Structure formats: structure tokens, C-alpha cells
C-alpha positions in Angstrom: 5.9 -18.9 -11.9 6.9 -17.6 -15.3 3.3 -17.1 -16.5 2.1 -15.4 -13.4 0.8 -11.9 -13.8 0.4 -11.3 -10.1 2.7 -12.7 -7.4 2.2 -12.2 -3.7 5.0 -13.1 -1.3 4.6 -13.3 2.5 2.2 -10.4 2.5 1.2 -9.0 5.9 -0.9 -6.0 7.2 -1.0 -5.0 10.9 -3.5 -2.4 12.0 -3.1 -0.4 15.2 -6.5 -0.5 16.9 -5.4 0.9 20.3 -7.8 3.2 22.2 -6.6 6.8 22.6 -3.4 7.4 24.6 -5.2 8.9 27.7 -7.6 5.9 27.9 -4.6 3.5 27.8 -2.8 5.4 30.6 -5.9 5.6 32.8 -7.0 1.9 32.2 -3.3 0.7 32.1 -3.8 -1.1 28.9 -1.1 -1.9 26.3 -1.4 -1.0 22.6 -3.6 -3.4 20.6 -2.8 -4.7 17.1 -4.7 -6.8 14.6 -2.9 -9.0 12.2 -5.5 -8.6 9.4 -3.3 -10.4 6.9 -0.5 -12.6 8.2 2.0 -14.0 5.7 -0.1 -14.7 2.6 1.6 -16.0 -0.6 0.0 -16.9 -3.9 0.2 -16.2 -7.7 -2.4 -15.7 -10.4 -1.7 -16.7 -14.0 -2.7 -14.4 -16.9 -6.3 -14.8 -18.0 -7.2 -16.9 -14.9 -9.3 -16.3 -11.8 -8.1 -16.9 -8.2 -11.0 -16.8 -5.7 -10.3 -16.1 -2.0 -13.0 -17.5 0.3 -13.5 -17.5 4.1 -15.8 -16.2 6.8 -16.2 -12.5 7.5 -13.2 -10.9 9.1 -10.6 -13.4 7.7 -8.7 -10.7 5.8 -10.0 -11.2 2.2 -10.9 -7.5 1.6 -7.6 -6.4 3.2 -5.7 -8.5 0.7 -7.7 -6.9 -2.1 -6.9 -3.4 -1.0 -3.2 -4.3 -0.6 -3.0 -5.6 -4.1 -4.3 -2.4 -5.7 -2.2 -0.1 -3.4 -5.1 1.3 -1.2 -3.2 0.0 1.8 0.6 -0.2 2.2 1.8 -3.7 3.3 3.4 -4.0 6.8 5.6 -6.7 5.3 6.0 -8.7 2.1 5.7 -7.9 -1.5 3.1 -7.7 -4.4 4.6 -8.1 -7.8 2.7 -7.2 -11.0 4.1 -8.4 -14.3 7.5 -8.9 -12.6 7.7 -5.4 -10.9 7.2 -4.5 -7.2 3.9 -2.6 -7.1 4.8 -0.5 -4.0 7.9 0.8 -5.8 6.2 1.4 -9.1 3.2 3.2 -7.5 5.6 5.5 -5.6 7.5 6.3 -8.8 6.8 7.8 -12.2 5.3 4.6 -13.5 2.5 4.7 -10.9 -0.2 6.0 -13.1 0.5 3.5 -15.9 0.3 0.7 -13.3 -3.0 2.0 -11.9 -4.4 1.9 -15.4 -3.5 -1.8 -15.7 -5.2 -2.8 -12.4 -8.6 -1.8 -11.3 -11.1 -2.7 -8.5 -14.8 -3.5 -8.3 -16.1 -2.7 -4.9 -18.6 -4.7 -2.8 -21.5 -2.3 -2.4 -22.9 -0.7 -5.6 -25.0 1.6 -3.5 -21.9 3.2 -1.8 -19.2 3.0 -4.6 -21.0 5.3 -7.0 -21.3 9.1 -6.5 -25.1 9.8 -6.2 -24.6 13.4 -7.4 -23.0 12.4 -10.7 -24.6 11.2 -13.8 -23.4 7.8 -15.2 -21.7 9.6 -18.0 -19.4 11.4 -15.5 -18.9 8.3 -13.3 -17.6 6.2 -16.2 -15.7 9.1 -17.9 -13.8 10.0 -14.8 -11.0 7.3 -15.2 -10.8 8.2 -18.9 -10.2 11.9 -18.1 -7.9 11.1 -15.1 -5.6 8.9 -17.2 -5.7 11.2 -20.3 -7.1 8.4 -22.5 -10.0 10.5 -24.0 -10.5 14.2 -23.6 -12.9 15.5 -26.3 -16.6 15.5 -25.1 -17.9 13.7 -28.2 -15.3 10.9 -28.0 -16.0 10.6 -24.3 -19.7 10.1 -24.9 -19.0 7.5 -27.6 -16.5 5.6 -25.3 -18.9 5.6 -22.4 -21.7 4.3 -24.7 -19.4 1.4 -25.8 -18.6 0.5 -22.1 -22.2 0.6 -21.1 -23.1 -1.7 -24.1 -20.3 -4.1 -23.0 -22.0 -4.7 -19.7 -25.5 -5.1 -21.1 -26.8 -1.5 -20.6 -27.8 1.1 -23.1 -25.8 4.3 -24.1 -29.0 6.2 -23.2 -28.4 5.2 -19.5 -25.4 7.6 -19.4 -27.7 10.6 -18.8 -29.3 9.0 -15.6 -28.2 9.1 -12.0 -27.3 6.0 -9.9 -30.5 6.1 -7.9 -32.5 5.4 -11.1 -31.0 1.9 -11.4 -31.4 -1.4 -9.5 -28.6 -3.0 -7.5 -27.6 -5.3 -10.4 -27.5 -2.4 -12.9 -25.4 -0.3 -10.5 -22.9 -3.1 -10.2 -22.8 -3.2 -14.1 -22.0 0.5 -14.0 -19.2 -0.2 -11.5 -17.8 -2.9 -13.9 -18.0 -0.5 -16.9 -16.1 2.1 -14.9 -13.4 -0.5 -13.9 -13.1 -1.5 -17.6 -12.7 2.1 -18.8 -8.9 2.1 -18.7 -8.7 -1.3 -20.4 -7.0 -3.0 -17.4 -5.4 -6.4 -17.4 -6.1 -7.3 -13.8 -9.4 -6.8 -11.9 -9.8 -7.1 -8.1 -13.4 -8.0 -7.4 -14.3 -7.5 -3.7 -17.5 -9.5 -3.3 -19.1 -7.8 -6.3 -22.3 -9.8 -6.1 -22.9 -10.2 -2.4 -25.4 -7.3 -2.2 -27.5 -8.6 -5.1 -30.4 -11.1 -5.5 -29.4 -14.6 -6.7 -30.9 -14.2 -10.2 -29.1 -10.8 -10.6 -25.9 -12.4 -9.3 -26.0 -14.9 -12.1 -26.4 -12.1 -14.7 -23.4 -10.1 -13.4 -21.2 -13.2 -13.0 -22.0 -14.2 -16.6 -21.1 -10.7 -17.9 -17.8 -11.0 -16.0 -17.0 -14.4 -17.4 -17.8 -13.1 -21.0 -15.6 -10.1 -20.5 -12.7 -12.3 -19.3 -13.0 -14.5 -22.4 -13.2 -11.5 -24.7 -10.5 -9.3 -23.2 -8.2 -11.9 -21.5 -8.7 -10.4 -18.1 -7.1 -11.8 -14.9 -9.3 -11.7 -11.8 -8.8 -11.9 -8.0 -12.3 -12.7 -6.9 -13.2 -12.2 -3.2 -16.3 -14.1 -1.9 -17.8 -15.9 1.0 -20.2 -17.8 -1.3 -18.8 -21.1 -2.4 -21.5 -21.5 -5.0 -20.4 -18.3 -6.7 -16.7 -19.4 -6.4 -17.5 -22.7 -8.2 -19.0 -20.7 -11.1 -16.1 -18.3 -11.6 -12.8 -19.6 -10.2 -9.9 -21.5 -11.7 -8.1 -21.7 -8.4 -9.4 -21.3 -4.9 -7.6 -20.0 -1.8 -9.2 -20.6 1.6 -8.4 -18.0 4.3 -8.8 -18.2 8.0 -7.9 -15.5 10.5 -5.5 -13.7 8.1 -3.7 -16.8 6.7 -4.2 -19.1 3.7 -5.0 -22.6 5.0 -5.5 -24.3 1.5 -4.8 -23.4 -2.1 -6.0 -25.8 -4.8 -7.5 -26.0 -8.3 -11.3 -25.6 -8.2 -12.2 -29.1 -9.2 -9.7 -30.6 -6.7 -10.8 -28.4 -3.8 -14.5 -29.2 -4.3 -14.1 -32.9 -4.9 -11.4 -33.7 -2.3 -10.9 -30.8 0.3 -7.9 -31.4 2.5 -8.0 -28.9 5.3 -10.6 -29.4 8.1 -11.8 -25.8 7.7 -12.4 -26.3 4.0 -14.3 -29.5 4.7 -16.4 -27.6 7.3 -17.3 -24.8 4.8 -18.2 -27.3 2.0 -20.3 -29.5 4.4 -22.4 -26.4 5.2 -23.5 -26.0 1.6 -27.0 -27.4 0.8 -26.8 -30.2 -1.9 -29.9 -31.1 -3.9 -28.5 -34.5 -4.7 -28.1 -35.3 -1.0 -31.4 -34.3 0.5 -31.4 -37.1 3.0 -28.2 -36.0 4.6 -28.3 -33.7 7.6 -26.7 -30.4 6.7 -23.7 -29.6 9.0 -23.5 -26.0 10.1 -20.1 -24.4 10.5 -19.0 -25.3 14.0 -17.9 -22.7 16.6 -17.0 -19.0 16.1 -14.0 -17.2 14.6 -11.6 -16.3 17.5 -11.0 -12.7 18.5 -8.3 -11.5 16.1 -6.9 -9.3 18.9 -6.2 -12.4 20.8 -5.7 -15.3 18.4 -5.2 -18.9 19.6 -1.7 -20.2 19.9 -0.3 -22.7 17.3 -2.8 -23.4 14.5 -5.5 -20.7 14.8 -8.2 -23.2 13.7 -7.4 -25.7 16.5 -10.3 -24.6 18.9 -12.8 -25.6 16.2 -11.0 -28.6 14.7 -12.1 -32.2 15.4 -8.6 -33.5 14.5 -6.5 -31.1 16.8 -3.8 -32.5 19.0 -1.1 -31.1 21.3 1.1 -30.1 18.3 -1.7 -28.1 16.7 -2.1 -26.1 19.9 1.6 -25.2 20.1 3.1 -25.1 16.6 1.8 -23.0 13.7 1.6 -25.1 10.5 3.3 -23.7 7.3 1.5 -23.7 3.9 3.3 -26.6 2.2 2.8 -28.7 -1.0 0.9 -32.0 -0.5 -0.2 -34.1 -3.5 -0.6 -31.1 -5.7 -2.4 -29.0 -3.1 -0.9 -26.3 -0.8 -2.3 -26.9 2.7 -1.4 -25.7 6.2 -2.4 -28.5 8.5 -0.4 -30.9 10.8 -3.2 -33.5 10.6 -2.9 -33.7 6.8 0.9 -33.7 7.0 0.9 -36.6 9.5 -1.8 -38.5 7.6 -4.3 -38.3 10.5 -7.1 -37.3 8.0 
């Protein structure tokens, strides 16, 4: 896609979770591997938001860390503005690339250094990338960044423990914006916050996107949040993408049975008479995933082919979906 800022091709990450060597010898157990991300491909256009959703443990956060270079991919490629990020980060252009892509972490209580003042927390990327060095200019820039996220320049002299959760997450956003990035990876940035505070933080993020033309990868398990922020939605299950569609299309006509199951579980004020359907079954053990389509043990439409053959993510009426039942017209 010519207008894509970020392109991910067949991305995979395998973790070795084997017990220590001596334990394996004594218990006669083989090595154990988890396919946290298993052949994921997508692209994000400039100025747009792609949201990745799914149950805990489906690989969303691993994708986020792979995109910003915190993990090295086992296989596949991440391209940013046409260049391979793994090669760029390993070469002389690595620092310039890191300046263009930043990450907002899930827990505002853990991602800020409790011993540092807000001034030092937000000024760190400015110093690290050599953008501002003089103390007066640093103070002024930190004040601007705090104002951009709805805080006061006076807050620069406080410590993280003096703020609420929502205010801490705003500080995290200000730190991420310090290098004037083009691409922000947001790993469940509002999941640790109250609902009213979530709305404030999401509105700030939407305003910043409009003002600065930011591109977001937004990780979430909350479909109500996704509906508010996303342009496109990717649904993940056990390390794989099962459906990718525009937001309006995904919410109005979900294709994959897993997407339907997630949407059925959302309370709807306009359908108060309808019994709410909980998400059926449990996510399988990633150390021993099911054969064929990994969703088949929980799927009401599964047949023999689903149990033996893994579906590929293919185009179907403008939606990318990995499902034999959809492909064969059974649903």
C-alpha cells in the first residue's frame, strides 16, 4: 500500500519457555516453545489508527514490542516508511528511527520512574536525542508538552506519586510526544484507568492525532474503546489475525465467529431484552495449541476441515478473514 507508514509482513515471535536443562533431563521433557505471534500481516496508513483486539494472551502486546524494536522477530519483517526497521535500528539511522516511533505503556504506575520529577521524565528523550540541551529551553519545552496533554507547567516539579492514574498516563503521553514522533504504539493505555478518566485520555489522544497527524497502533481488549478511536480493527486469536476490517464494517457485520462472539458479549442499552451472551470456552494452552484452526474447539460452525487445516487470512467482500466457514458460505 503506497500510503502505508507501517507495513508488517508475516511477523512471528517464538519464545523458549523450557524449564532448566537439568529439570528437563531428570523429568525427560522436551524443550517448550510458545508461538506468541504467528504470521501476522497488516499495514497502517499515515494519520490513521489500527486497533488490535483480542483476549489476554493472544499476542497483542508482543506485536507492539516487535514494532518498536523491543523484541527481535523470529521471522517476518516490519517496514516503517518503506525501510526495514530491524536493519535501520541496527545501523547508523537507528536513533533517528527511534525518534519517529514511540510507545505508551499499559501501566502508568510502572512506566514512570518514581524517583524522578516529571521535569526529568519528560526531558529525558529530549536530552537523549540531542533535541534540546539548555536547561531553560528544556523547562520551556516540558511546559509546552504538559500543556498539550491538559496538565500545567507547574506539574513539572512534582513526583509521579503526586498524580492520579489518569494524570500519570498523560505524563506518559507527553514523554512519548517529546521527540515529535510520527507513529505511536499504544499498549492498552487506558486499561488501568476509571471509565470517566479513560474518556479524557482518549479524547486527548484523538485531538493530538488531528493536530499533529499522528499514526497509532492501538492495543486493547475493550471493544467500546476501540469503537471510539480506531479507523481499522484487527482481531487476534492465539497469535494470529483472524479478521481485519474497517471499524464500521466490523461492528455492523462481523464475519469471523470469534469476532461475533466478542461483540455478542458487549452490553447494549438498545437491546435490554436480549440475553447477553458470554464469550464461550477458554483460550487453549499456547504451549499445545489445537490442530487446524486454533478457534475450532470453541466454534459453533467447526467441521472436520476446521480441525485439520489451518485457514489463511484472505480477502472476502472487502474484509480479510481467516475462516473456512466464511469461505464456504456456511455462515
